[in-house]
N, C-alpha and C positions, 0 to 999 in steps of 0.2 A: 749280734749274739747268736751263738751256735744253738740250734734247736736240739732238744732232748727227744730221742726216739722212744715212743711208747708203743709197745707191741700188745695188741689186744687179741686174745685167743678166745674164740666163741664157737658154738656149735653151728649156728645158722648164718646165712648171708645177711649183710647189713640191711635193715629195714624190713625183715621178714617175720620176726617173732616178737610178740609183746614183751616177753621176759627180757629181751635185749633192748628193744626200743625204749622202754620206760624204766630200765635199770641204769644203763650207762650210755646208750647211743645218743641220747639227748644232751649229754654233757661233752660230746666230742669237740664241739666248737669252743666250749669253755676251756677245755684242756689246751686246745690250739692257741687260744688267746694268752695262755700262760706258758708259752714257749715249748709245747710238746708237738712233736711231729708224729702223727698217727699212722700206724701200720696195722691194718685190720686183716686178721687171718681166720676165716671161717672154715670149719671142717667141710661143710657142704658147699659146692658151687651153686650158683643160681639155677643152673640146669638140673643138677642132681636133686636139689631140694624140691623143685617143681615135680619131678618124676617120682619122688619117694612114696607118696601116698596114692598114686594112680594105680589102678588095677592092672595086673599083668606086668609086662616089661621086665621080667625077672633077669634076663641076660643083661639088659642095659643097666639095671640096678646093681648087679654084681660087678660090672665094669666100673660103675660110678664109685662103688665102695672101695674097690682096689685103687682107683685113681686118687680118691680122697685120702686114703692111707699113705699113698706115695707122696702126696703134697705135704702131709705132716712130717714125713721123714726129711724132706727137703727143708721144711721150716726149721727143724732143729739146727741145721747148719747156719741159718740166718740168725738164730738166737745166740750163737756163740758171742760172748761178750756183752749181751744185752743187759742194760741196767734197770729198765722199767718194763715189767711184764704184768699185764692184767688178764687174769683167766676167769671166764664165766663158765662155771659148771665143770668142764672137762675138755681135754684136748681131742678126744675121739668118742663117738657115740657108743662104740662097742669095744669089748675087751678090757683087760686089766690096764693099770696105769703105766704102760711101758714107756710112752713118750714123756710122761711127767717124770718117771724115774731117771731116764737119761738126762732130762733137763736139769734135775736137781742133783743127782749123784755123780754124773759124768761131767756135765758142763758147769756144775756148781752155780746154777742160776736160781734165784728166788722169784716168786710171783705173788701178787695180791690175788687172793682167791675170793670170788664173788658167787653167791648163790641165793635164790629167791623162792625155793620150794623145798619140801622135805624129800629131797632127791635120794636119800639113803633108803627110803621106803619103796618097795616095788609097787608101781601104780600103772596098770596097763589094761587094755581091753582083751577079751577072750581071743579076738582075731590075731593079736600079736603075742599071745602067750608063749608060742613055741620059740621065740627069739629072746625071751627076757633073761635067760641065764647069761647070755652074752653081754648084757648091760653091765654086769659086775657092780651091783649097787654097793657092795662092800668096800669099794675103793674110796668112797667119799671121806671117811675119817682120815685115810692116808693122805688124800689131797689137801685136807685141812692142815694136817701136821706138817707137811712140807712147805706150806706157804710162809711168807714173811709177815703178812697180815691177812685178816679175814673180814670181808664185808658181807653181813647177813641182812636179809630183807626185813626181819622182825625179831622180837624178843625171843620167841619160841625157837627160831633157827639159831639165834645167837647162843642160847642156853645149850643147845646141842653142840655147837662148835666149841664152846668153852671147855668141853670135856677133853679136847684134843689140842687146843691152842690158847695161849693167854692173851694174845692181841686180837680181839674180836670187836668190831665196831658195827653197830646197827645203823644201816643206811636204808631207809624205806624206799619202796617204789614210789616215784613222785610224778607230778603232773606239770607240764610246761604251759602255764596260763598266759604267757606272753606271745608265744609263736605257734602253738598248736591248738589247745583247748580254748579258743577265743570266742566261740559262739555261745548263745544262751537259748534256753528252752522257751518256747511260746506256750504259756500255760492256758491261754484262751482258745487255742486251736481245737477244733472238734473234728472227728471224734477223738476222745482221749486215747493215748497210746501207752499201755504198760509194756515195758520192754526188757529184754535180756540179751546179752551178747557173750559169746564164748565159743570154744571149739566143740565139735561133736563128742569129744572124749569126756567133757564135763556136763553135757546136756542132761545126763541122768538126774542131776540135782533138781531139775524142774519137775520131776515126777511127783514130788510132794505138793507142789503148788497147783498143778493142773486141775485136780478136783475142785479146788477153791475157786479157780477162775471159771470153771464150768458152771458153778453155782451162781457166781456173780454176773456172768454174761446174760443170765435170764432177767436181771434187774437193771443193769447199766449198759449203756451204749459205749463200748470201747473196743479197741483192737489190742491183741497181744502179739507184739512183734518179736520174732526171734532172729537175731543177726548172727549167722554162723557160717560154717563151711559145709554143712550138710542139713538137709531139710528134715525137721522132726516129724514124728508120726502120730502126734496127739490129735484126739478127736475133740476139737474145739472150733466152734463157729467163728470165734474172734481171732483165730490164729492167722498171722501173716508172716511169711518167711522172706528173708532177704539175705542174699549172699554177702558175706563180709568182704569188703574191698578196702585196702589201705588208703587209696586216694580219696575215698568218700567216707571214711570211718567216722570222723567227727561230725560231719554233716548228717549222717544217718542217725547217729546217737542223739543229736540235738533235736530230732523229731519226736523223741520219746518224752513223756511228761512224768512217768513214774518208773524208776529203774529198780529191778529186783535182783537180789543175790542170795538165793537159798543155798545152804550147805548142810552137810551132815557132820556131826561131831566125831572126828577121828584124827589121827596124827597127821595124815596128809593134809586135811583141811586146816589144821592148826598152823601148818607151815605156810599157808597162802598169805599173800601180802595185801589183800583187800582191793585189788586193782579195779575191779568192776565198780565198786562203791566210789572209789576216788574219781573215776571217769564220769560217772553220773553226777557227782557233786560239783565237779569243775564246770559243768554245763548248766548249773543252776537248778538241779532237781534233787529232791529229797529221796534217798534210796530206802528200800526196805531190805534188811539184811538179817541173816541168822546170827545168833550170838556165838560165833566161832572165831577163835584166834584174834587177829588184830582188828576185826570188825568192831569189837566193843571198845577199842581205843579210838577208832576213827569217829564212830557215831555216838552222839549224845541223844538218847531216846527222847523223841518228841521235841527236840530242839533243832537238830539239823538232819533228821531222818528218823527211821523207826527200827527198833530191834524186835524181831518176832521169832518165837520158837515153836509154839504149838499151832495147829491149824486155826484155832480160834483167834490167836494173836495175829496171824497173817491175814485172816479175813477182816478183822477189825481195822488193821492198818490200811489195807487196800480200800475198804469202804470210806474211811476218813479222807483219804487222798482223792478218791473218785468223786466224792460229794462236795469238797471244799476247795474251790479254786484259789481263794485268798490265802488259805493255809498252805497250799502247795507252793505258792509264790514266796511266801514268807520263809518257810523252811528251806526252800531252794536258795534263797539269798544267803541264809546263814550257812548252808552247806558250802556254797562257793567261797564265803569268807573263811571257813575252816580250811579249805584247800590252800588259799592264798597265804594264810598265816602259819600253817603247820606242815603242809604236804606238797609244797611247790618246789620246782627246780631252783628258784631264787633262794629259798630258805636253806636248801641242802647242798648247793653246788660247792661251797668251800670245803665240805667234808670229803668230797671226791678228790679234791686237790691234796688234802692232808694224807691221803692213802699213800702217797709217794714221798712224804717227808721222812 
């Protein structure tokens, strides 16, 4: 049987970004099992991606950018006659949708469009503010309109996409419980570890929780572990920092007994797909989350985790889990069952196949 070529267009190299690894990369083998031949086209090369957030190297970064744009021009020739194209977010990090326009209007190709954040809303740090106009956030509705189908990470994103396209399917970010998230938390291990994982760009969400942790560390023996790409500057005796590493990601998370996911209520957070909570739950721990976006769909309060909004609610939830080992274990078991039944790769993989029907 002749294999069907599936061209995947993504911003980052394979295996480097959670938005890609847990949206579609963990389905690549499944696609291959159903007669697709995968051709993966990232905007960044592995080398340019590693250099991107390093200080200095401006000339090299300039060369990287030009080289990556050249690769996109070459890719357009490879897509002549392509029947199956899956695009995650955009073809290029910067600039208007020139490549997409040529793909659709000149080459007459259609693509499945996938996104997992409110990427039409500017969201950046002050350090990167000078370059944000080049991001052209306004192009997202156009990319949705030009697609054959749209895959959105949650109901909030789907509602936005439905303004511009009639064929929108909600496919959540999912967890591979058979091949990746296979470890379980040890709830008996001491000292207890409260943990958070994420990039430095979202670390500011922890500002709300730090005063509560500072109060609790006077009464309880615990560590507060932050797994990230940049060390936080919080004044906490319980603070432990660990560099995020893909090869030990699951092992590092499994050492946490209480996972937290604080957020603020805004449009950007509404578009998030609850990935931290899903990861915590898949390892058998009950998370504490803010009542924002899809979190309230994933978590049933005091059944498989806690939903906390005010400082008082966060302190209460943390106290309960710090004090009660049996409850931590029971809620963690229910959290894992929730993932297996509703948010796993096994449950959703057929939906990814239907995108190309």
